[in-house]
N, C-alpha and C positions, 0 to 999 in steps of 0.2 A: 627768358627773353635771351636772345643771342648776345654777345659781348660787341660792343663796338671795335670796329677796326680804327678808328679815328679816335683821339683823345685831345683835351684841352681845349683851345680855342672853337674847334669845330663847332662845340655845342653853342654857341652863342648863335650860328647860322640857323643850327637846326630849332632852336627856342623859337627865334623869329619868324621861320617858315612855318611851323605848327602853330603859333599865334596868329599869323596873316591868316592861314586857312580857317582857324576858327573864328576870326572876326567876320571871313566872308561868308560864314553859315554853311559852307560845303563840307561834304566828307570827302574821305581820302578817295573813294571811288567817283566821287562828282568831279572832284578835281584832275583826277586821272583821266578821265573820260574827256576833259574839256581841252586837254594837251595831247590827246591821241595815244595816251599809255595804259596799261593795266594797273590798279588798284595797288598791287604790289610795288610798283614802282615807288609811290608815294610812302608806302610804308618803309620801305629798306631807306629811303633818305631819311625819314623820320625817326628812324631807329638808328640813325647813323651808322648804317652799313654800306652807304653809298655817298660820295662828295657831288657835288652839285657845281658844274662849270658855270661861265656868267651868262652864256644862252641860255641855258636850261633855268638858271635863276630869274632871267628876263621873263621867260615863258610862263613860269610859274607864278611870278609877280602879277603880270598882266591878265593870267586865268583866274587870278584871286582878286582882282579889280584894284590892285595897289599899284602905285607909282614905282617902279623897279628902282629908280634913283633913291627914293624916300624909304623904300622898304631896306636898300643896302644901307643906307644912314643910320637907319635902328641898328642893323647889325655892328656898323663901324664904332657907333657910340657904346659898344659893349665892350669892345676890345681895348686892352692894354695899349698905352702909345707907345712902349717899347717893345712891341710884338715881334718876336723873332722866328722866321719861319723854317 
């Protein structure tokens, strides 16, 4: 597996997105098709090789049947309160 270009707290976002996709019962390919992308797009995100901006997060959450605000809350709850960017 390729090494992540991101480290630290980014893993919490990735873990949350993977868990949400699994809860939705979708494969990477199915989720990608719902947002008009190739399967590799989801794979690269889930392997921490690509960051997700807020609009992409919204599209992914919606395509998985999740409330984007609630899904982001899951991420935020995992982050330390003294997070330095």
